[in-house]
C-alpha positions in Angstrom: 0.0 0.0 0.0 1.5 3.3 -1.1 1.3 6.6 0.6 -1.0 7.9 -2.1 -3.4 5.0 -1.4 -3.4 5.8 2.3 -4.0 9.5 1.7 -6.9 8.7 -0.6 -8.5 6.4 2.0 -8.0 9.0 4.8 -9.6 11.7 2.6 -12.5 9.5 1.8 -13.1 8.7 5.5 -12.7 12.3 6.5 -15.3 13.4 3.9 -17.7 10.6 5.1 -17.6 11.7 8.7 -17.1 15.5 8.1 -20.7 16.3 9.2 -19.8 15.1 12.7 -16.9 17.5 13.2 -17.5 19.5 16.4 -15.3 22.4 15.4 -17.2 23.0 12.1 -20.6 22.6 13.9 -19.7 25.2 16.6 -18.5 27.7 14.0 -21.2 27.3 11.4 -24.9 27.4 11.4 -25.7 24.5 13.7 -28.2 22.2 11.9 -30.8 24.9 11.1 -33.7 22.4 11.3 -32.5 20.5 14.4 -33.8 22.2 17.6 -31.7 19.8 19.8 -28.5 20.9 18.1 -29.3 24.6 18.3 -30.2 24.4 22.0 -27.2 22.2 22.8 -24.9 24.8 21.1 -26.6 27.5 23.1 -26.2 25.7 26.4 -22.6 24.9 25.5 -21.9 28.5 24.7 -23.5 29.6 28.0 -21.4 27.2 30.0 -18.2 28.3 28.3 -19.1 31.9 29.0 -19.6 31.1 32.7 -16.3 29.4 32.9 -14.6 32.4 31.3 -16.4 34.7 33.8 -15.3 32.5 36.7 -11.7 32.7 35.6 -12.0 36.5 35.2 -13.5 36.7 38.7 -10.7 34.6 40.1 -8.1 37.1 38.7 -10.1 40.2 39.6 -8.9 42.4 42.5 -12.0 44.6 42.8 -14.5 43.0 45.1 -17.5 44.7 43.6 -16.5 43.4 40.2 -16.1 39.9 41.6 -19.6 40.1 43.2 -21.1 41.3 39.9 -19.5 38.5 37.9 -20.6 35.8 40.5 -24.1 37.2 40.3 -24.1 36.8 36.5 -22.8 33.3 36.8 -25.5 32.4 39.3 -28.2 33.8 37.1 -26.9 31.9 34.1 -26.7 28.7 36.1 -30.2 29.1 37.4 -31.5 29.7 33.8 -29.7 26.6 32.6 -30.9 24.4 35.4 -34.5 25.6 35.4 -35.2 26.1 31.6 -32.6 24.9 29.2 -31.5 21.6 30.6 -35.0 20.2 31.1 -35.9 21.3 27.5 -32.7 19.7 26.3 -33.6 16.5 28.0 -37.1 16.5 26.4 -35.6 17.2 23.0 -33.0 14.4 23.5 -35.8 11.9 24.3 -37.7 12.9 21.2 -34.5 12.7 19.0 -33.7 9.2 20.3 -37.3 8.1 19.8 -37.2 9.3 16.3 -33.9 7.5 15.6 -35.0 4.2 17.2 -38.7 3.8 16.5 -38.6 0.0 16.8 -38.0 -0.1 20.6 -41.1 -0.4 22.8 -41.6 2.3 25.4 -40.0 1.7 28.8 -42.2 0.3 31.6 -41.3 1.0 35.2 -43.3 -1.8 36.9 
């Protein structure tokens, strides 16, 4: 097997699985018709923003600025826990149900 054959195969595999590339999904329009992907990208962006604010608060010397940053983090965390994550869970269940229609519903007896 030559180097050209290997490169050709690698390119074919990369093109086949290119739609699953996380870097391209985060930078581009995230699956315009898929509400799960859009909400997931939004939640991921909110979490990354909170992590950045926490790092900024850790480095900040002004106590008032630290309090303000921590309040923003708490508000975002509350919004995520109360609104976005339950909605994301519901959408995930719908998405899995749409992908695997042959499975019977779960019974908790």
